[in-house]
N, C-alpha and C positions, 0 to 999 in steps of 0.2 A: 504494500500500500504506500504509494508515493505522495499523494496529495491528500491533506487532511484539513477539514474545516471544523472549527468550533462554533456552532450556531447557538449564540447566546453567550456573549463574551463578558459577562459580569464577573462576580467574585470567583465562583467555581470554574467558570469557563476560562477565566484568566489563568487560574492555577493549572488546569489541565493543558491548556494551549501553551503556556510559557514553559512548562516542564518538557513537553514534547519538542518544542522548538529548541530548547537547550540541549536536548538529546540528539539533535541533528536532523529532525524531520521537517518537511516543508509544510508549514501551518499557516492558515489564514483564519483570523478572528472575524466572525460575521455577527453583526448586531443591528438592532433597529435604532439605537440611541446615537443620534447625529454627533452630539458633543463628545461622547465617549470615543467614537471612531475618529473624529478629527484630532483629539488629543493624542491618541495612539499613533496616528500617521505623522503628526507634526513633531512629537517629542519622544516617541517610543512608549512602551508600557512601563509605567513606574511600579516597581515591585518592592514592597517593604517586608523584610523578614525580621526574625528575632535579633539579627546581628547587623543588618545594613539595609540601605536603600539603593537600588540601582535601576537602570533603564534597559529595556530590551527592545531592539528593533524587530518588529513583527508586522506582517501585512494585516490590514484591517479594512473591512468594507461593509456596506449595507447589503442585505440579501438581494435586492433588486439590481445591484451593481456587480455581482459575481461574474467572473469571466472564465472560470476553470470548471472542469469536471472533477469531482472529488471521489477518492476511493473509500474514505471514511468520513462520515459526518457525525459529530458528537452533539446531541441536542441538549442544551442547557439553558434554554429560554425560560421565562415564566410559562407555566403550563398553558395559560390562555393564549399565548402567542405562538405556541409550537406548531399547530396545524398550518397557520399562515406562513410560518418560516419554511416548513417542509414543502408546501405547495409552491411558494415563490422560488425556492431552489430548484424544484423540478421544472418549473416553467422556464427558468434561466438555463436549463441544460446542465446544471451542476450535479445532477444525479443520473448516473448511467445504470445499466442493468445489473452490474456487480457491486454497486456502491453499498457499503454497510451503513445503515442508519442506526446509530446507537443512542438510545435515550438514557440519560443519567439523571433525569428530573425526579423530584419527589412526586408522590401521588400514585394513583391507580388508573388503569385503562388507556395508557398512552399507546400501547401496541394496537389496541382495538381501533383507536382513532387514526393512527398512521396507516393501517392496512387498507383504509379507504382511499389512500393516496398512492402508496407504493406496495408491491407484493410483500406478504408477511415474511417470506424467505430472506428479505433484505433488512428486517428489523431485528435489532438486538436490544436486550434489556441489561442495564447495569445499575448497581447500587454502590454509592460511595460513602465512606465514613470520613473522608477528608473534610476539612473546614477551610474557609477562606472569607475574606472581607473585602467589600468595595468601599474605598475611601473617598472616591470622587471620580470624575471623568478621567479615564486613563490611569487610574491609581488603584492598586489592589494590595491587600495585606495577607501574607502567607505565614502561618504559624502551625506548629504541631505536625503530627503524622496521621496516616490513615491507610485505607485499603480500598480496592474496587473489586466487586464480584460481578461477573458478566456471563451471559449465555444468549444464544439465539432465542428470540421470543417464543417460537413454537417448540422449543426444546430439542430440535433436531441437531445432530452433529454437523459441524460446519468447520472446515479448515480455517476459515477467516476468524473464528472465535479465538483460537490459539494465537494467530498472527496478531490480533488486536491486543491480547494479553501480553504478548512478548514486547510489542511496541510500548505499551504502558510501563512495563517493567524496565525497559531501557531508560525510561524517563523517571524511574524511581517512584512509581505510583502504586507499587505493591498490588498488582492485579492477579486475580485467581479466576479460573474457569469454573463456574458453578454447575452442579447437576440438578439444581432446583432453585433457580434465581427468583422465581415467582414467590416462593416462601419468604425469601429475604426481602423482596419488594413489599409484600404484605406486612411483614414484621415492622419494617421501618415506617410504612404508612400508618400502622396502628399507633406507634409512638407519636407520630405527627398529628394524627386525628384526635388524640387525647390531649397532649400538652399544648399544641398550637391554639386550638379554640378556647380551652379553659383559661390559659394564661392571658389570652387576648381579651376575652370577655371580662375577666376579673382585673385586668391591668396589673399583673404580677409577674415577677421573675419565676423561673422554675423552682428555685429554692423557696420563695415566698409561698407558692402554691403548695408545695410539699410540707410546709410547716403546719398546715391545717390538720388537726388530729384525725379528722374524718375524711381525709383526701381519698383513701382507698374506696370508701363508699361512693365517691363521685366517679372514680375512673372505672370501677368494675362493670357497671351496666353498659358503658360504652364499649368496653373490650368484648363483653359477652355477645353483643350484636355483631361485631366485626368477625369474631370467631365463627359464629353461626353462618354468616354470609360467605366467608372464606370456605367453610366446609362444603357448602352447597355448590361451590365452584371447583371443588376437588383440591383445595389447598388446606393442609392441616396446620393449625396454629394451636399453641398451648396457652391457655389463659394465665396460669400461674407464672409461666416464663415471661409473658408479656408484662404482667404486673411487676415482676421483679426488675425487668429492664427499665420500666418507666420510673419506679421508685429509685433505681440506681442513678437516675439523672438528677435527683433532687439535691444531693450534697453540693456545696460550693466548690469542692475540689473537682467535681465532674462538670456538669452543665448548669448547675444551680444558679450561677450569677447571671445567666443570660436570659434575655427575652427571646422566645421563639420567633422564627422568621415571619409568621403570620402577624404577630404583634408589631414587628418592625414595619411591615408593609402597611398595615392599617393606620398606625399612628404617624406615618409619614405620608398619608394621603393616597396610598396606592391600593388598588383592588387586591384582595387576597386570593389564595388558591384553594379556598374551602370546598369549591365544587369538585375538586379533584381528590379530595380527602373524604371528609364526612359526607359531602354531597354525592360522591361516587358510591360510597357504601349505601346510602339511601336509595340511589338509583338501582344498584344491583339488588337490594332487598326488595324493592317494588317489583322488579322483573321476576324474582324468584319466589315471591310470596312470603318473604320473611319480614316481620315487623322490625323497624329500626327507629323507634320514637326518639331515642336519645340523640342519635346522629341527625335525624330530621330537625330537632329543635336547635342543636348547635349550629347547623347550617343556616337556619332562619335567623338566629341571633347574630351571627357574624354578618349576614347580609343587612340586617337592620343597622348594625354599627357602620357598615360601609356607606349607608345612606347619609350618616352624620359626618363621617370623617373623610370620605372621598368626594372631591368636588370635580 
């Protein structure tokens, strides 16, 4: 794979793209944000780490201005922008018959949406535990370590899967080929579907939420609905394991000091990704005849808050 596009070049896209570029790959950052693209093209991508700040020269453009056909496209847009991104890249000839479309976004159902645009055999799912921050146009913050799990969306063996993992590992991204990436996707989506809306609605950090003595009584009904929906879709999740993972995020030494991404989006006047988390659980539940009243209510409450905070 010679030509790589990072479609959605914010914090995480900047991390993945810059590390691949540093490893010697031909990378283009693709994003809808004009000011971000302009800053990268004029000054380079500013990268702040635990030890220094430096600039990296890397190609950047808007999707409607792409001029290459890519072998690998990593999708890291906001979920609500992803289908427009893929369709625009297809219309521009950036996607050929062997292009691997790898989504590393949070949430559920991305493969189902993308297969309306490109064949499912070209779609790959990935889950990342890396973190990154966006400091401003053309500026990212990279700290800590992480890993990436990936697999073709339909679970079929594909030589490209190992090729992608090898490329990521050359870039020190700690990639692993999974034999059940959907379980990992749903596990991460469960954590996000619990902590994101609750901390956002309550305007609390993860630690502050976890300080409430009855927090477990709040999270268990949400988890139970997700486990039931996942089971109906052939995905096995363990409720107690999920509870432990969520409670493991409460301490200040882990994730407790942070506001989840949904909180950051809402209180900075941006639409949230609730429809791809709790909203998607509700959608699946409705289709499968499984009641999801807690996820329904969380989705409605976040949309109510969007009416107030997003102009």
